[in-house]
C-alpha positions in Angstrom: 88.3 95.1 39.8 86.1 97.4 42.7 82.8 96.2 43.7 81.7 99.7 42.3 83.6 98.8 38.5 82.1 95.0 38.8 79.0 96.6 39.1 78.5 98.8 36.2 79.8 95.9 34.0 75.5 94.3 34.8 74.4 98.1 34.2 73.3 100.0 31.1 71.1 102.5 30.4 67.8 102.1 28.3 65.7 105.0 27.2 62.4 105.2 28.2 59.6 105.0 24.7 56.5 106.0 24.9 53.0 104.0 22.9 49.2 105.0 22.7 50.0 108.5 23.8 50.3 107.2 27.4 51.7 103.6 28.1 55.5 103.8 28.8 57.9 100.8 27.8 61.8 99.2 28.3 63.2 97.2 26.6 64.5 94.3 28.3 68.5 92.8 27.5 68.1 90.1 25.0 71.0 87.7 26.7 69.1 88.1 30.1 65.5 87.1 28.4 67.2 84.2 27.0 68.5 82.8 29.6 65.5 82.9 31.4 63.7 81.1 28.5 61.3 84.3 27.8 59.7 84.7 24.6 56.6 86.9 23.7 53.5 86.9 26.0 55.8 85.4 28.9 54.1 86.6 32.2 56.9 88.8 34.1 56.8 90.1 37.6 57.1 94.1 38.0 57.6 94.5 41.9 57.8 98.3 43.8 60.8 98.2 46.2 60.9 100.2 49.4 63.5 102.8 48.0 61.4 103.8 45.0 63.2 100.8 41.7 61.6 98.8 40.1 62.3 94.8 40.5 61.8 93.0 37.2 61.9 89.0 37.1 59.8 86.0 35.2 56.6 84.7 36.7 57.9 81.1 35.4 61.5 81.4 38.3 61.0 78.7 40.8 59.2 79.4 44.0 59.2 78.1 47.6 58.7 74.6 47.9 60.9 73.9 44.6 64.3 74.6 45.7 67.1 72.4 44.1 67.7 69.1 45.8 70.7 68.5 47.9 72.6 65.1 48.3 75.2 64.0 50.8 76.9 60.9 50.2 77.8 59.0 53.2 80.6 55.8 54.0 80.5 54.0 56.7 83.8 55.5 58.5 82.1 59.5 58.8 81.9 60.7 62.2 77.4 61.0 62.3 77.6 64.5 63.7 79.8 65.9 60.8 76.9 64.1 58.7 74.6 66.2 60.8 76.3 69.7 60.3 76.2 69.6 56.2 72.6 68.2 56.4 71.8 71.3 58.8 74.3 73.5 56.8 71.6 71.9 53.5 68.7 72.9 55.1 69.7 76.5 56.5 70.4 77.1 53.4 66.9 76.7 51.8 67.2 73.2 50.2 63.7 71.0 50.5 64.8 67.9 49.9 67.8 66.3 51.4 69.1 62.8 50.5 71.8 61.3 52.5 73.1 58.2 50.2 75.5 55.2 50.9 78.9 56.3 49.1 78.9 53.5 45.8 75.5 51.9 47.1 76.8 50.5 50.4 74.3 50.0 53.7 73.7 53.7 55.3 75.2 52.7 59.4 71.8 52.1 61.1 73.9 54.3 64.0 73.7 56.9 60.9 69.8 56.9 59.9 69.3 56.5 63.4 71.0 59.9 64.8 70.0 61.7 62.0 66.3 60.1 62.1 65.7 61.9 65.7 68.1 65.0 65.2 65.8 65.9 61.9 62.3 64.9 64.4 64.0 66.8 66.8 65.2 69.9 65.9 64.0 70.6 61.9 60.9 72.8 61.7 58.5 71.2 59.1 60.9 68.5 57.8 59.6 65.1 57.2 61.2 61.7 56.6 59.5 60.1 53.1 62.8 57.6 52.6 64.0 55.4 54.6 66.2 52.2 54.0 69.4 50.8 54.2 71.2 53.0 51.5 69.3 56.2 51.6 67.7 58.5 53.9 65.1 61.7 52.6 64.1 64.4 54.4 62.0 66.5 52.7 60.9 70.2 54.0 56.5 70.0 53.7 56.0 73.1 55.5 54.5 76.1 53.6 56.5 79.6 54.9 53.8 82.0 54.9 51.9 79.2 57.8 55.0 80.1 60.1 56.7 83.6 59.5 59.7 84.9 61.0 58.1 86.2 63.8 55.2 83.8 64.1 58.2 81.6 64.5 60.1 84.2 67.2 57.0 85.1 68.4 57.3 81.6 70.1 60.9 81.2 70.9 60.4 84.1 73.0 57.6 82.6 74.9 59.2 80.0 75.0 62.5 81.0 76.3 60.7 83.6 78.9 58.5 79.6 80.3 62.0 78.3 80.3 62.9 81.4 82.9 60.1 81.0 84.9 60.0 78.0 85.5 63.8 77.3 86.3 63.5 80.4 89.0 60.1 77.4 90.7 62.8 74.7 90.3 65.3 76.9 92.4 62.8 78.1 95.2 61.5 74.5 95.6 64.3 72.9 94.3 62.6 70.6 92.2 65.1 68.3 90.5 62.0 67.3 87.8 61.1 70.2 87.1 64.4 71.2 86.4 65.6 68.4 84.0 62.4 69.8 82.1 63.7 73.1 81.5 67.0 71.6 80.6 64.8 69.1 77.8 62.5 72.4 76.6 65.6 74.3 75.1 66.1 72.2 72.7 62.7 73.8 70.7 64.1 77.3 70.9 67.0 75.8 68.3 64.2 74.9 65.9 62.6 77.3 65.7 65.6 79.9 65.5 67.4 77.5 62.9 64.2 77.7 60.8 64.2 81.3 61.2 67.7 81.4 59.6 66.4 79.4 57.0 63.6 82.1 56.2 66.5 84.8 56.6 69.0 83.4 54.3 66.3 83.1 51.5 65.2 86.6 52.0 68.3 88.3 52.1 69.5 85.6 48.7 66.0 86.4 47.2 64.0 89.9 47.3 60.7 87.5 46.3 61.1 86.1 49.5 60.6 88.4 51.8 57.2 89.3 51.5 56.7 86.1 52.2 58.5 84.9 55.2 56.6 88.5 56.5 58.9 91.5 56.6 58.7 94.6 55.3 61.9 94.7 53.5 65.6 92.7 53.3 66.8 95.9 55.8 65.1 93.3 58.4 67.0 90.6 58.4 70.2 91.8 60.0 68.0 92.7 62.9 66.3 89.9 63.0 68.7 87.3 62.9 70.8 89.1 65.6 67.5 89.0 67.5 67.0 85.4 67.4 70.8 84.6 68.6 69.9 86.6 71.5 67.0 85.1 72.3 68.8 82.0 71.9 70.6 82.9 74.1 68.2 83.4 76.9 67.6 80.2 76.6 70.7 79.0 76.9 70.8 81.0 80.4 67.8 79.6 82.1 69.4 76.1 80.7 72.4 76.6 82.9 70.3 78.2 85.4 68.5 74.3 85.6 71.3 72.8 85.0 73.0 75.0 88.5 69.9 73.9 90.3 70.6 70.2 89.1 73.6 70.3 92.0 72.3 72.3 94.5 71.7 69.5 97.7 69.9 71.8 99.9 67.5 75.1 99.8 68.7 77.9 99.3 68.9 80.3 102.3 65.8 82.6 101.6 67.9 86.0 102.0 69.9 85.3 99.1 66.7 83.0 97.0 64.9 87.1 98.0 67.6 88.7 95.9 67.7 86.4 93.4 64.2 86.0 92.5 64.0 90.1 92.0 67.1 89.6 90.0 65.1 87.1 88.0 61.9 89.1 87.8 63.2 92.1 86.7 65.5 90.2 83.8 62.5 88.3 82.2 60.2 91.2 82.7 63.3 93.5 80.6 63.1 90.2 78.1 59.5 89.5 77.6 59.3 93.9 76.9 62.2 94.3 74.5 60.0 91.0 72.3 56.9 93.6 73.4 58.8 96.3 72.1 60.1 94.6 68.6 56.9 92.8 67.5 55.1 96.3 68.4 58.0 98.3 66.4 58.3 101.0 69.2 61.0 103.0 70.0 60.2 104.0 73.3 59.2 100.8 74.6 62.2 99.5 73.7 64.5 102.5 75.4 62.8 101.4 78.7 64.6 98.2 79.0 67.7 100.4 79.5 66.6 102.0 82.3 66.3 98.3 84.9 70.0 97.7 84.0 71.7 99.9 86.7 69.3 98.4 89.3 69.8 94.9 87.8 73.3 94.8 88.3 72.8 96.2 91.9 70.8 93.7 92.7 73.0 91.3 91.2 75.9 92.6 93.3 73.4 92.4 96.6 73.1 88.7 95.9 76.5 88.2 95.6 77.7 89.5 99.1 74.7 87.5 100.9 75.8 84.5 98.9 79.4 85.4 100.8 77.6 84.0 104.4 76.2 80.5 103.6 77.9 77.5 103.4 80.2 77.0 100.7 78.7 73.8 98.9 76.9 75.0 96.5 78.0 78.7 96.3 79.9 78.2 92.8 76.7 77.1 91.4 74.6 79.6 92.5 77.4 81.9 91.4 76.5 81.0 87.9 73.2 81.2 88.3 72.8 84.6 89.3 75.3 85.4 86.6 72.9 83.7 83.9 69.9 85.3 85.6 72.4 88.7 84.7 73.0 87.6 81.3 69.6 87.3 80.7 68.7 91.2 81.1 71.7 92.2 79.2 70.6 89.8 76.2 67.3 91.5 76.7 68.6 95.1 76.2 70.7 93.8 73.2 67.2 93.2 71.6 66.1 96.7 72.7 69.2 97.9 70.9 68.2 96.2 68.1 64.6 97.5 68.1 65.5 100.9 68.6 67.7 100.8 64.9 65.1 99.7 63.6 63.0 101.9 64.5 64.6 105.2 64.9 62.9 106.8 61.5 59.8 106.8 64.4 61.4 109.3 66.6 63.4 111.7 64.0 62.2 115.2 62.6 
């Protein structure tokens, strides 16, 4: 059976009726009303969608904060990372209460409990540990979505990623290992907002009613925001890689090469910030300006690589990896801008 045939099975035509001379009435399918426990006087929500269609739903449907609980059973031999991945999947799929319980009421390994508690505190936005016993660990998401919308969370992600890149560059200029380590530690902040955004977008894709609640105008933005979130995460990852390569350097970078890297880095980060700004302003033309810098990025990168050939062999590999990470930041900026163009192309069409 094709998708179109399946959709036809869920469709039926009903005639519009008029009562009182001015009120239009459309009857609802009895099976649907029965399944949703509707009766005379039940409150309904009617919403006009972007395409002009109407969606109708009972007002008593579970709202945010009332999702089903997830139960995960664990045994002594389970890999903590495997259990953690299951917890992440439950979190991303919108569960607000996640129980990790020992199988057959046995003791939950202390290593597993510690691992999960640390991960929840560091990576799951809005999550608190509400039960912590030898047999049961319960996590609950307490954050109300309108308090931290997709745009707000993504804005924080982008600001942190940009700051990481700038701090990594300063670490290189001053060969400051402690500052480089701080950049590496900051990466988890970006990752935690990334997980939270994916959670919101998955909820919006599965239920139209969540779209406005998480701050988006339409479901059509969900895929674009998901891809942009991944690009911001990758940009932060490359700031982390820059910092990691700095830790391997034994002496300050040659001044000529350093100047090339600074020039490349400042341009790449400007492109990144411009692409994010264009997203939030819905500015097609601003996003387009990012692509104008790509040729210059590749030119400066080649100049930096040529300059690196004249410095001592020790540390050259790390410096070239560092240069590559700076260039990748610029490329992720162009990826973000491309999505912004796609989301806002209607603004420039006749």
